[in-house]
N, C-alpha and C positions, 0 to 999 in steps of 0.2 A: 504494500500500500504506500503510495506516495504521500509526502507531507502535505502537499496542496489539497489532495482529496480528503485527507484526514482532517484538515482544518475546515473544509467546507462541510463535511458531515457532522462536525461537532460545534457549529457556530453558536448554538443555543447554550451548550456547556460553557463556551468561552464568555458569552454575554452574562450568564448567571454568575460565573466565577468573578468577573470584573465587578459586578454589582455587589457581591458579597465581600470581596477582598478590599476594595478601595476605601470604604469608610474605616475598616479596622486598621489597615496599613497607615492611612493618613493620621488617624487619632493616635496610634502607637508611635509613629515617627514624631509627631508634634509633642507628645508627652515625653519621649526620650530626649528630645532637644531641650525642652524646658527643664528637665531634671539633670541635664548635662551628662547623660549616660551615653558617652561616645561609642563604647563597644556595642551596646544594644542598638544604637542608631544604625551603625554599620551593618550589623547582623540583620536587622529588620529591612534595610534597604536592599541587601543583596539576596537574601533567601526568600523564596516564594513557597510558603507552606500552606497556602490556601486559607490564611487567617489564623492558623493554630498558634504559631509563634507570637503573633501580634496579641491574640487573646491572652496567652500565657503571660506575656510581658505586662499587659495592662492590669490584669487581676492579681498576679502573684508577685511581680517585681515592683510595679508602680503603686500597688495597693489601691487601685480604683475599685469602686463599687458599681454595680449595674445602674444604680440610680444616678451616679455621676454622668454616665454616658447618656442616659435618657434626658437629664437636665441640660446637657450640652446641646443635644439636638433640638430640644424645645426652645432654648434660648436662640439658637441659630434661625429656627423657623420664625420666631417673633421678629427678629431683626430684618428678615427678608421681606416682611409684609409691609 
């Protein structure tokens, strides 16, 4: 199977993956930068683990709570209106 045909057949997987990973990666990178965690920042930017490493960093290393993430998104939605 060629890579081109593989990509065409799995376009929905790619789209769903991007929708899932981008918010996690963005928030994890932003948090790592604010906490000056250079090692974690580099790991998060290089490795693509489909959100698993980002979620681990946010909840276990940065000690964020799920309500912190919900509040962030609520605040952003209010600011865009």
